[in-house]
VEXTOR-987414 format. One record per residue: residue in one letter; x, z, y of N, C-alpha, C, O in turn. Coordinates in Angstrom, 3 decimals. Each point is the difference from the previous one (the first is absolute). Layout:
<nodes>
NODE  code       n.X       n.Z       n.Y      ca.X      ca.Z      ca.Y       c.X       c.Z       c.Y       o.X       o.Z       o.Y
NODE     a         X         Z         Y         X         Z         Y         X         Z         Y         X         Z         Y
...
</nodes>
This chain:
<nodes>
NODE  code       n.X       n.Z       n.Y      ca.X      ca.Z      ca.Y       c.X       c.Z       c.Y       o.X       o.Z       o.Y
NODE     m   -21.000   -33.298    -0.992     0.879    -0.194    -0.209     0.013    -1.283    -0.159    -0.424    -0.197    -1.139
NODE     s     0.665    -0.762     1.625     0.027    -1.580    -0.008     1.457    -0.662     0.337     0.609     0.269     1.035
NODE     l    -0.180    -1.065    -1.923     1.143    -0.735    -0.381     0.546    -1.182     1.434    -0.850    -0.240     0.857
NODE     n     1.580    -0.097    -0.787    -0.023    -1.116     0.739     0.736    -1.577    -1.201     0.321    -0.035    -1.188
NODE     f    -0.328    -0.831     2.099     0.690    -0.707    -1.216     1.173     0.309    -0.263     0.302     0.159    -1.183
NODE     a     0.388    -0.039     1.907     1.436     0.290    -0.636     0.639     1.211    -0.802     1.085     0.214    -0.540
NODE     e    -2.487     0.601     0.750     0.287     1.580    -0.932    -0.697    -0.906    -1.242     0.807    -0.358    -0.857
NODE     m    -1.858     0.047     0.706    -0.303    -0.671    -0.968     1.108    -1.111    -1.084     0.052     0.003    -1.230
NODE     r     0.383    -0.484     1.769     1.225    -0.935    -0.616     1.072     0.641    -0.401     0.711    -0.386    -0.927
NODE     s    -0.456     1.774     1.839     1.072     0.978    -0.808    -0.114     0.979    -0.389     0.783     0.944    -0.105
NODE     a    -2.296    -1.150    -0.276    -0.507     0.928    -1.400     0.696    -0.320    -1.450     0.299    -1.067    -0.537
NODE     f    -0.136     2.756     0.031     0.476    -0.562    -1.556    -0.697     0.994    -0.929    -0.171     1.218     0.063
NODE     h    -0.200    -2.242    -1.024    -0.770     0.240    -1.248     0.402     0.283    -1.053     0.391    -0.960    -0.665
NODE     t    -0.307     2.110     0.129     0.817     0.964    -1.338    -1.062     0.237    -0.909    -0.993     0.615     0.390
NODE     g     1.114    -1.185    -1.995    -0.774     0.500    -0.874     0.516     0.564    -1.326     0.437    -0.808    -0.820
NODE     s    -0.444     2.295     0.488     0.620     0.102    -1.449    -1.280     0.668    -1.062    -1.205     0.127     0.219
NODE     t     1.826     0.138    -1.133    -0.475     0.195    -1.203     0.158     1.639     0.030     1.163     0.301     0.264
NODE     v    -2.054     0.884    -0.471     0.236     1.138    -0.052    -0.305     0.561    -1.409    -0.858    -0.597    -0.651
NODE     a     1.408     1.580     0.155    -0.259     0.718    -1.386    -1.081     1.235     0.514     0.489     0.810     0.787
NODE     v    -1.869    -0.619    -1.166    -0.310     1.007     0.381    -0.791     0.940    -0.870    -0.827    -0.383    -0.827
NODE     g     1.073     1.381     1.020     0.118     1.083    -1.342    -1.339     0.741     0.278    -1.012    -0.270     0.646
NODE     l     1.451     1.366    -1.442    -1.470     1.382     0.029     0.372     0.576     1.165    -0.913    -0.156     0.811
NODE     a     2.217     1.004    -0.142     0.162    -0.292     1.567     0.148     0.042     0.787     0.645    -1.047     0.066
NODE     s    -0.647     1.408     0.913     0.075    -0.835     1.414     1.022    -0.640     0.125     1.054     0.600    -0.211
NODE     t    -1.010    -2.021     0.595     0.774    -1.451    -0.285     0.710    -0.132     1.526    -0.905    -0.322     0.770
NODE     l     2.145     0.446    -0.062    -0.072    -0.846     1.628    -0.065    -1.539    -0.305     0.799    -0.389    -0.852
NODE     l    -1.547    -0.451     1.361    -0.190    -1.185    -0.050     0.390    -0.490     1.334     0.434    -1.147    -0.101
NODE     l    -0.425     1.607     1.378     0.747    -0.782     0.922     0.499     1.498     1.353    -0.744     0.937     0.290
NODE     a     1.918    -1.138     0.183     0.254     1.314     0.603    -0.840    -0.535     1.674    -0.542    -1.010     0.448
NODE     a     0.826     2.207    -0.047    -0.468    -0.227     1.809     0.047    -1.141     0.690     1.102     0.357     0.416
NODE     d    -1.218    -1.143    -0.024     0.494    -1.467     1.214    -0.462     0.298     1.089    -1.128     0.482    -0.096
NODE     t     1.475    -0.552     1.005    -1.041    -0.264     1.093     0.227    -1.484     0.404    -0.756    -0.259     0.937
NODE     r     1.334    -0.560    -1.207     0.156    -1.315    -0.233    -1.269    -0.931    -0.718    -0.325    -1.153     0.282
NODE     r    -0.217     2.000    -1.226    -0.781    -0.725    -0.793    -1.600     0.429     0.386    -0.614     1.034     0.263
NODE     i     0.153    -3.389    -0.480    -1.015     0.022     0.494    -1.426     0.184    -0.459    -0.916     0.455     0.685
NODE     a     0.845    -0.894    -2.011    -0.535    -0.508    -1.906     0.535     0.603    -0.567     1.198    -0.033     0.282
NODE     v    -1.553     0.902    -1.329     0.158    -0.049    -1.155    -1.103    -0.296    -1.318    -1.119     0.383     0.340
NODE     a     1.125    -0.808    -1.378    -0.430    -0.126    -1.345     0.378    -0.028    -1.036     1.073    -0.413    -0.439
NODE     f    -2.309     1.054    -0.274     0.609     0.776    -1.603    -1.096    -0.766    -0.648    -1.026    -0.442     0.517
NODE     a     1.554     0.346    -2.104    -0.845    -0.854    -0.242     0.912     0.214    -1.901     1.205     0.232    -0.093
NODE     n    -2.010    -0.362    -0.978     0.283     0.171    -1.103    -0.624    -1.094    -1.222     0.118    -0.089    -1.223
NODE     g    -0.805    -0.632     2.243    -0.871    -0.958    -1.228    -1.000     0.123    -0.739    -0.996     0.308     0.654
NODE     d     0.818    -0.413    -1.730    -1.532     0.485    -1.015     0.869     1.061    -0.904     0.034    -0.188    -1.216
NODE     s     0.621     1.226     1.752     0.240     0.777    -0.553    -1.149     1.385    -0.269    -0.616     0.406     0.986
NODE     a     0.419     0.163    -2.140    -0.688     0.692    -0.813     0.334     1.697     0.448    -0.544     0.963    -0.541
NODE     n     1.259    -0.909     1.317     0.290     1.138     0.862    -0.063    -0.238     1.321     0.526    -0.934     0.605
NODE     a    -1.463     2.172     0.003    -0.147     0.107     1.293     0.675     0.871     0.997     0.208     1.185    -0.259
NODE     i     0.088    -1.640     1.213     1.502     0.341     0.661    -0.424     0.676     1.190    -1.097    -0.374     0.416
NODE     t     1.796     1.462     0.382    -0.556     0.364     0.848     1.129    -0.110     1.058     1.152     0.179    -0.395
NODE     v    -1.412    -0.505     1.925     1.468    -0.185     0.948    -0.415     0.711     0.721    -1.224     0.002     0.130
NODE     n     1.976     0.856     0.612    -0.283     0.696     1.707     0.716     0.167     0.517     1.054     0.088    -0.632
NODE     a    -0.964     0.098     2.135     1.232     0.337     0.930    -0.767     0.956     0.866    -1.092    -0.317     0.473
NODE     p     1.708     1.604    -0.239     1.705    -0.061    -0.951    -0.207     0.290    -0.811    -1.103     0.247    -0.487
NODE     s     2.543    -0.150    -0.118     0.281     1.044    -1.414    -0.162     0.881    -0.262    -0.456     0.772     0.843
NODE     p     0.669    -0.404    -1.911    -0.040    -0.200    -1.153    -2.149    -0.300    -0.389    -1.025     0.469     0.493
NODE     a     1.264    -1.259    -1.360    -1.335    -0.855    -0.623    -0.765     1.323    -1.054     0.768     0.624    -0.732
NODE     v    -2.100    -0.310     0.720    -0.892     0.725    -0.895    -0.726    -0.945    -0.457    -0.328    -0.849     0.829
NODE     f    -0.110     0.691    -2.113    -0.622    -0.796    -0.669    -1.585    -0.187     0.723    -0.533     1.110     0.037
NODE     g    -0.321    -2.135     0.515    -1.150     0.162     0.629    -0.087     0.553     1.405    -1.073    -0.017     0.602
NODE     d     2.206     0.520    -0.052    -0.079     0.213     1.768     1.063    -1.053     0.565     1.219     0.172     0.034
NODE     g    -1.809    -1.111     0.331     0.594    -1.175     0.866    -1.160    -0.958    -0.104    -1.216     0.118     0.151
NODE     f     2.193    -1.309    -0.526    -0.883    -0.823    -0.265     0.226    -0.977    -1.503     1.038    -0.606    -0.264
NODE     l    -2.099     0.637    -0.475    -0.063    -0.212    -1.255    -0.016    -1.047    -0.439    -0.901    -0.611     0.575
NODE     r     1.638    -0.334    -1.671    -0.022    -1.196    -0.343    -0.448     0.076    -1.655     0.533     0.208    -1.090
NODE     q    -1.989    -0.544     1.705    -0.614    -0.543    -1.631     0.553    -0.323    -1.180     0.795    -0.923     0.181
NODE     a    -0.852     1.292    -1.436     0.569    -0.660    -0.972    -0.650    -1.146    -0.228    -1.158    -0.076     0.412
NODE     n     1.648    -0.862    -0.993    -0.616    -1.427    -0.248    -0.299    -0.542     0.728    -0.890    -0.752    -0.399
NODE     s     1.230     0.550     2.003    -0.817    -0.253     0.508     0.420    -1.430     0.972    -0.674    -0.909     0.484
NODE     g     1.746     1.152    -0.487     1.514    -0.979     0.063    -0.277    -0.045     1.739     0.079    -1.054     0.630
NODE     d    -0.412     2.372     0.002    -0.257    -0.428     1.500     1.276     0.379     0.005     0.677     0.434    -0.931
NODE     k    -0.196    -0.762     2.818     0.861     0.756     0.579    -0.443     1.467     1.071    -1.050     0.400     0.504
NODE     l     2.176    -0.026    -0.514    -0.301     0.643     1.617     1.156    -0.237     1.222     1.173    -0.060    -0.369
NODE     s    -1.391    -0.037     1.397     0.270    -0.717     0.570    -0.580     1.029     1.326    -1.004     0.713     0.014
NODE     f     2.285    -0.987     1.322    -0.352     0.483     1.305     1.015    -0.295     0.928     1.216     0.006    -0.190
NODE     t    -1.812    -0.251     1.161     0.668    -0.769     1.611     0.086     1.743     0.278    -0.562     1.055    -0.292
NODE     f     2.116    -1.833     1.364    -0.516     0.861     1.457    -1.313    -0.006     1.025    -0.622     0.838     0.653
NODE     a     0.568    -2.217    -0.883    -1.349    -0.297     1.460    -1.015     0.704    -1.057    -0.975     0.317     0.681
NODE     e     0.764     0.047    -1.932    -1.173     0.256    -0.676     0.187     1.713     0.002    -1.039     0.646    -0.137
NODE     f     2.179     0.019     0.271    -0.047     1.195    -0.820     1.027     0.845     0.783     0.321     1.177    -0.164
NODE     g     0.173    -2.224     1.192     0.895     1.262     0.697     1.829     0.339    -0.472     0.730    -0.559    -0.819
NODE     p    -0.571     1.332     1.454     1.434     0.958    -0.460    -0.092    -0.182    -1.696     0.976    -0.120    -0.740
NODE     l    -2.314     0.129     0.351    -0.485     0.764    -1.394     1.390    -1.001    -1.054     0.679     0.369    -0.958
NODE     v    -0.730    -1.601     1.649     0.930    -0.672    -1.309     1.594     0.360     0.275     0.870    -0.300    -0.818
NODE     t    -0.688     0.739     1.625     1.719     0.545     1.099     0.117     1.294    -1.385     1.185     0.328     0.046
NODE     r    -1.622     0.204    -0.781     0.026     1.077    -0.348     0.834     0.068    -1.340     0.246    -1.166    -0.308
NODE     s     0.264     1.991    -0.570     0.287    -0.249    -0.928    -1.137    -0.621    -1.331    -1.171    -0.066     0.373
NODE     w     1.405    -0.321    -1.661    -1.160    -0.093    -0.500     0.105     0.366    -1.641     0.894    -0.528    -0.662
NODE     a    -1.574     1.190     0.217     0.295     0.417    -1.890    -1.516    -0.526    -0.793    -1.131    -0.341     0.347
NODE     g     1.843     0.505    -1.504    -1.229    -0.597    -0.839    -0.125     0.969    -1.411     1.090     0.389    -0.419
NODE     i    -2.286     0.040    -0.355     0.471     0.899    -1.019    -1.494    -0.687    -0.830    -1.168    -0.110     0.374
NODE     i     1.761    -0.195    -1.427    -1.104    -0.081    -0.841    -0.465     0.953    -0.877     0.720     0.968    -0.245
NODE     l    -2.077    -1.105    -0.401    -0.300     0.840    -0.899     0.324     0.192    -1.437    -0.125     1.128    -0.477
NODE     v     0.453    -1.931    -0.122    -0.356    -0.525    -1.898     1.623    -0.123    -0.317     0.558     0.825    -0.723
NODE     a     0.156    -1.951     1.341     0.780    -0.361    -0.616     0.980    -1.002     1.158    -0.354    -0.923     0.733
NODE     g     1.498     1.465    -0.916     0.665    -1.340     0.819    -0.172    -1.102     0.057    -0.339    -0.671    -0.975
NODE     d     0.607     0.031     2.586    -0.406    -1.226     0.052     0.766    -0.749     0.866     0.804     0.686     0.632
NODE     n    -0.783    -2.006    -0.365     0.924    -0.620     1.450    -1.010    -0.189     0.817    -1.106    -0.287    -0.459
NODE     l     1.368     0.448     2.114    -0.909    -0.446     0.748     1.398    -0.818     0.932     1.131     0.307     0.375
NODE     r    -2.157    -1.632    -0.304     0.963    -0.874     1.229    -0.113     0.519     1.654    -0.995     0.269     0.673
NODE     v     1.515    -0.263    -0.552     0.261     1.041     1.546     0.738    -1.537     1.184     0.910    -0.813    -0.162
NODE     h    -1.790     1.047     1.148     0.132    -1.779     0.860     0.063     1.068     1.419    -0.679     1.024    -0.069
NODE     e     1.561    -1.298     1.442     0.032     0.480     1.084     0.678    -0.906     0.625     1.092    -0.390    -0.414
NODE     v    -1.855    -0.210     1.863     0.592    -0.780     0.488     0.482     0.820     1.553    -0.788     0.639     0.698
NODE     t     2.366    -0.864    -0.372     0.372     0.730     1.174     0.318    -0.430     1.291     0.792    -0.916    -0.223
NODE     r    -0.936     1.022     1.636     0.598    -0.553     1.240     1.010     0.036    -0.504     0.385     0.979    -0.639
NODE     g     0.286    -2.037     0.806     1.655    -0.706     0.584     0.747     0.854     0.651    -0.723     0.891     0.447
NODE     n     1.825    -0.734    -0.180     0.728     0.706     1.899     0.699    -1.031     0.693     1.122    -0.409     0.297
NODE     t    -3.209     0.038    -0.111     0.456    -1.160     1.562    -0.444     1.099     0.926     0.057    -0.158     1.219
</nodes>
């Protein structure tokens, strides 16, 4: 999937902070207009697993390691329709906040 200039100009970026707990937490609902998604929780001491589709099971999916400062990012160009699915997260130890960013195509 490639975007032309008009589609790039009409893309929407949204960001939110989601509290993730010991049970699977919905991070993003499915959206066929989504073209990119990223998850980050800074230098948290907690590892978080994110997965699409939900529900999330710790260690089964994409693991964001503790104390790494890394972010997990996925684009339609790299991962295809995976980015359009619903996403969930789970943490093993205690609740933490996860920053969720998504980019969706506009209605052009």
